C-alpha positions as CSV (number, residue, x, y, z in Angstrom):
1,X,-4.0,-5.1,-22.9
2,X,-4.2,-8.9,-22.6
3,X,-1.3,-10.9,-21.2
4,X,-1.1,-14.6,-21.7
5,X,0.9,-17.0,-19.5
6,X,1.5,-20.5,-20.9
7,X,2.3,-23.3,-18.5
8,X,0.2,-21.6,-15.8
9,X,-0.2,-24.9,-13.9
10,X,3.5,-25.3,-13.5
11,X,5.8,-23.9,-10.8
12,X,7.1,-20.9,-12.8
13,X,3.9,-20.2,-14.7
14,X,1.8,-20.1,-11.6
15,X,4.3,-17.7,-9.9
16,X,4.1,-15.4,-12.9
17,X,0.3,-15.5,-12.7
18,X,0.4,-14.7,-9.0
19,X,2.7,-11.7,-9.7
20,X,0.6,-10.4,-12.6
21,X,-2.5,-10.5,-10.3
22,X,-0.8,-7.9,-8.2
23,X,-0.2,-5.6,-11.2
24,X,-3.0,-6.2,-13.6
25,X,-6.8,-6.6,-13.5
26,X,-8.2,-10.1,-13.8
27,X,-9.6,-9.2,-17.2
28,X,-6.1,-8.5,-18.6
29,X,-4.7,-12.0,-17.7
30,X,-5.2,-15.2,-19.7
31,X,-3.8,-18.4,-18.5
32,X,-2.8,-21.4,-20.7
33,X,-3.0,-24.9,-19.5
34,X,-2.9,-28.4,-21.1
35,X,-5.8,-29.6,-19.0
36,X,-8.6,-27.1,-18.4
37,X,-10.2,-29.5,-15.9
38,X,-7.2,-29.7,-13.6
39,X,-7.5,-28.5,-10.1
40,X,-5.3,-25.4,-10.8
41,X,-7.2,-24.5,-14.0
42,X,-10.5,-24.8,-12.1
43,X,-9.0,-22.6,-9.4
44,X,-8.1,-20.0,-12.0
45,X,-11.6,-20.1,-13.4
46,X,-13.1,-19.6,-9.9
47,X,-10.9,-16.5,-9.5
48,X,-12.4,-15.1,-12.7
49,X,-9.4,-15.7,-15.0
50,X,-9.8,-16.7,-18.6
51,X,-8.4,-20.2,-19.1
52,X,-7.4,-21.5,-22.5
53,X,-6.1,-24.9,-23.5
54,X,-2.6,-24.9,-24.9
55,X,-0.6,-27.9,-26.2
56,X,2.8,-27.1,-27.5
57,X,2.8,-30.3,-29.6
58,X,-0.5,-29.2,-31.3
59,X,0.1,-25.9,-32.9
60,X,-3.6,-25.4,-33.7
61,X,-4.3,-25.0,-30.0
62,X,-1.8,-22.3,-29.8
63,X,-3.2,-20.4,-32.8
64,X,-6.7,-20.3,-31.2
65,X,-5.3,-19.7,-27.7
66,X,-3.2,-16.7,-28.7
67,X,-6.0,-14.9,-30.5
68,X,-6.5,-11.3,-29.2
69,X,-3.3,-11.5,-27.0
70,X,-0.9,-8.6,-26.7
71,X,1.9,-10.0,-24.6
72,X,3.0,-13.6,-24.0
73,X,5.1,-15.5,-21.4
74,X,6.2,-18.8,-22.9
75,X,6.9,-21.6,-20.4
76,X,7.1,-25.0,-22.1
77,X,7.2,-28.4,-20.6
78,X,10.4,-30.1,-19.6
79,X,12.0,-32.3,-22.1
80,X,15.1,-33.0,-24.1
81,X,16.7,-30.3,-26.2
82,X,14.9,-31.2,-29.4
83,X,11.5,-31.3,-27.7
84,X,12.0,-27.9,-26.1
85,X,13.1,-26.3,-29.4
86,X,10.2,-27.8,-31.3
87,X,7.7,-26.6,-28.6
88,X,9.1,-23.1,-28.4
89,X,9.2,-22.9,-32.2
90,X,5.5,-23.8,-32.4
91,X,4.7,-21.2,-29.8
92,X,6.7,-18.4,-31.4
93,X,5.3,-19.2,-34.8
94,X,1.7,-19.1,-33.5
95,X,2.4,-15.9,-31.6
96,X,3.8,-14.2,-34.7
97,X,0.9,-15.5,-36.9
98,X,-1.8,-14.2,-34.4
99,X,-0.1,-10.7,-34.0
100,X,1.2,-11.1,-30.4
101,X,3.7,-8.3,-29.8
């Protein structure tokens, strides 16, 4: 089983990753970040986690990032209501299209 956590650089996303590391093997966790060269992303890579780039405003990144994922935690960026709805819609549509359960 592959579990994907979006927003893994953020406060909530990083806490979810920490929790999952106590329950799952490293091979089962994939983290999504906007910047895969950020300090946190590099730290995840050093731990052996798979890091994929996700941009909620660019749905193509979501389609490729969600490939071969079984479960998904969606944490979007902060923004106004319309931004959050648009970003979550992009993520849900990509998840459905790629077969995430």
